[in-house]
C-alpha positions in Angstrom: 83.3 86.5 40.0 84.4 83.4 38.0 84.5 81.4 41.4 80.7 82.0 41.3 80.1 81.2 37.9 82.1 78.2 38.5 79.9 77.1 41.2 76.8 77.9 39.5 77.7 75.5 36.2 79.1 73.0 38.7 75.6 73.3 40.5 73.4 72.7 37.4 75.7 69.4 36.6 75.3 67.9 39.5 71.6 68.8 39.9 71.4 67.4 36.3 72.9 64.3 37.3 71.0 63.7 40.4 67.3 64.3 38.5 68.5 61.4 36.0 70.8 63.3 34.0 70.5 61.3 31.0 67.2 62.0 28.5 64.3 59.2 28.6 64.2 57.3 25.6 60.9 58.0 23.4 58.3 55.6 23.8 57.4 53.3 20.9 54.1 54.6 19.0 50.8 52.1 19.5 49.6 50.5 16.6 46.1 51.7 15.4 43.6 49.6 15.7 41.6 48.9 12.3 37.7 50.1 13.0 36.3 47.8 11.1 34.6 44.5 12.8 36.1 41.6 12.0 33.7 39.2 10.6 31.6 36.5 12.4 33.0 33.2 12.2 31.1 31.1 9.8 28.4 28.5 11.3 28.4 25.2 10.7 24.7 23.7 9.6 22.9 21.6 12.1 23.4 18.2 11.6 20.8 16.2 9.7 19.1 12.6 10.0 19.2 11.7 6.2 16.5 9.3 6.7 14.2 11.1 8.2 14.7 14.6 5.7 14.6 12.0 2.8 11.6 9.4 4.7 10.5 6.7 1.9 6.5 6.8 1.2 4.9 3.9 2.6 3.8 1.3 0.2 0.7 0.9 -1.4 -1.5 -1.8 0.2 -1.5 -5.0 -1.0 -4.7 -6.0 -2.9 -7.4 -7.8 -0.9 -6.9 -11.5 -1.8 -9.7 -14.2 -0.6 -9.4 -18.3 -0.9 -12.2 -20.4 -1.6 -11.7 -24.1 -1.1 -14.6 -26.0 -3.2 -16.2 -28.8 -2.0 -18.1 -31.9 -4.1 -21.6 -31.8 -4.0 -24.3 -34.4 -5.2 -22.4 -37.0 -5.3 -19.5 -35.9 -7.5 -15.9 -36.1 -7.6 -15.1 -32.4 -7.7 -12.2 -30.4 -6.0 -11.2 -27.2 -6.7 -10.6 -23.3 -5.6 -11.2 -20.0 -6.5 -9.3 -16.8 -5.6 -11.0 -13.4 -5.5 -8.7 -10.6 -6.0 -10.3 -7.1 -5.2 -9.2 -4.6 -8.0 -10.2 -1.1 -9.4 -14.0 -1.4 -10.5 -14.4 -4.9 -9.6 -13.4 -8.3 -7.8 -11.5 -10.7 -10.0 -12.2 -14.6 -9.7 -9.8 -17.1 -10.5 -11.5 -20.7 -10.5 -9.9 -24.0 -11.0 -11.8 -27.3 -10.6 -11.0 -31.2 -11.5 -12.9 -34.3 -11.3 -15.7 -33.1 -13.4 -17.3 -34.3 -16.9 -16.0 -33.3 -19.9 -17.9 -29.8 -21.5 -19.6 -26.8 -20.2 -20.5 -25.8 -16.5 -22.2 -23.1 -15.2 -20.6 -21.6 -12.4 -22.3 -18.5 -10.1 -22.2 -16.6 -6.6 -25.0 -17.6 -4.7 -26.6 -15.4 -2.0 -25.8 -17.3 1.2 -22.5 -18.4 2.8 -23.7 -22.4 3.3 -22.5 -25.6 1.6 -23.8 -27.9 4.3 -26.4 -29.3 2.5 -25.3 -32.6 0.5 -26.9 -30.8 -2.8 -25.5 -27.5 -1.9 -29.3 -26.2 -2.1 -28.3 -24.6 1.4 -26.4 -21.7 -0.7 -29.4 -20.4 -1.8 -29.9 -18.2 -5.3 -27.8 -16.4 -7.4 -26.6 -13.5 -5.6 -28.4 -10.2 -7.2 -28.5 -7.2 -5.4 -30.0 -5.2 -7.8 -32.4 -7.3 -8.9 -31.2 -7.7 -13.0 -32.0 -10.4 -14.6 -29.7 -13.5 -15.3 -26.9 -12.9 -18.2 -23.8 -14.4 -19.4 -20.9 -12.4 -19.3 -21.0 -9.2 -21.6 -24.8 -9.4 -21.6 -26.0 -6.0 -20.8 -27.8 -6.8 -18.0 -27.0 -9.9 -15.3 -26.4 -10.9 -12.0 -23.5 -9.3 -10.2 -22.3 -13.3 -9.7 -22.8 -14.7 -13.1 -19.7 -16.1 -13.8 -20.2 -17.7 -17.2 -19.1 -21.2 -18.1 -15.8 -23.2 -17.1 -15.2 -25.9 -19.8 -13.5 -29.3 -18.7 -11.1 -30.8 -21.0 -11.1 -34.8 -21.2 -9.3 -34.9 -17.9 -12.0 -33.4 -16.3 -9.9 -30.2 -15.4 -11.1 -26.3 -16.3 -10.2 -22.9 -15.5 -12.2 -19.7 -15.6 -10.8 -16.0 -15.0 -13.0 -13.1 -15.0 -13.8 -9.7 -13.0 -17.1 -9.0 -11.8 -17.6 -5.3 -12.5 -18.8 -3.5 -9.6 -18.3 -6.1 -6.8 -15.9 -5.8 -4.0 -14.5 -7.4 -0.8 -15.9 -5.1 2.0 -17.4 -6.4 4.8 -21.0 -5.3 5.4 -21.1 -3.8 1.6 -24.5 -5.0 0.0 -22.0 -5.7 -3.3 -19.4 -7.5 -1.8 -18.9 -11.2 -2.2 -17.8 -11.8 1.5 -20.3 -13.8 3.2 -21.5 -15.9 0.1 -21.0 -18.7 -1.6 -19.4 -20.2 -5.1 -21.2 -22.6 -6.9 -20.2 -25.1 -10.1 -23.2 -26.7 -11.6 -23.5 -29.9 -13.5 -24.5 -28.4 -16.8 -24.0 -25.7 -19.2 -25.4 -22.2 -18.0 -27.4 -21.5 -21.6 -28.3 -17.5 -20.8 -32.0 -18.4 -20.3 -34.3 -16.8 -17.2 -34.1 -17.1 -14.6 -30.7 -18.9 -13.8 -29.5 -20.3 -17.0 -31.0 -23.9 -16.5 -27.5 -25.4 -15.4 -28.9 -28.1 -13.5 -27.7 -29.5 -10.4 -25.1 -28.4 -8.1 -21.8 -30.2 -8.1 -19.7 -28.2 -5.9 -19.6 -25.2 -3.4 -17.5 -23.1 -1.7 -17.9 -20.3 0.7 -16.7 -17.0 0.5 -15.0 -15.9 4.1 -12.2 -13.8 5.1 
């Protein structure tokens, strides 16, 4: 019986060695995954062209300006020019002449753009689209082209600056000064009817673009 028991024990040992003998090592525990999802990566804002995003407003257009050259008429020695500038509510007229007698000389806008006649009669009468009475600056009613008087110094030089309210420099407008003439007279405009009794026309210039 002892022999059988020894054999049994031996068989068990042999079988244990054949099947691997030593115990298998335990597996390392797997890390537990965090169920909370990772926040999305921060997105870069799209590139913008600052020149486009902050474009400068377009500049306001420059006021419309017309320059008129005056020529001598009625055997005078007048030289000069007028600058007309459109502004809110009217047209500013800056008139400058030389070569005229000292004293006052009437000036007006006339209706026709024609200075061809030696006495400038080709420029027609005063420009008066609203059919008002003639008047000096400041009068309640006057022609839209009534400029008043220039006062020449002892050297025959004179300047005048006035704004003609209601006038403009728009093409084909009934109150436009375009397509008219500027006349300087030999005498003072006294404000009387119908045209101020200012005498002959010693200077003329066509108002055109």
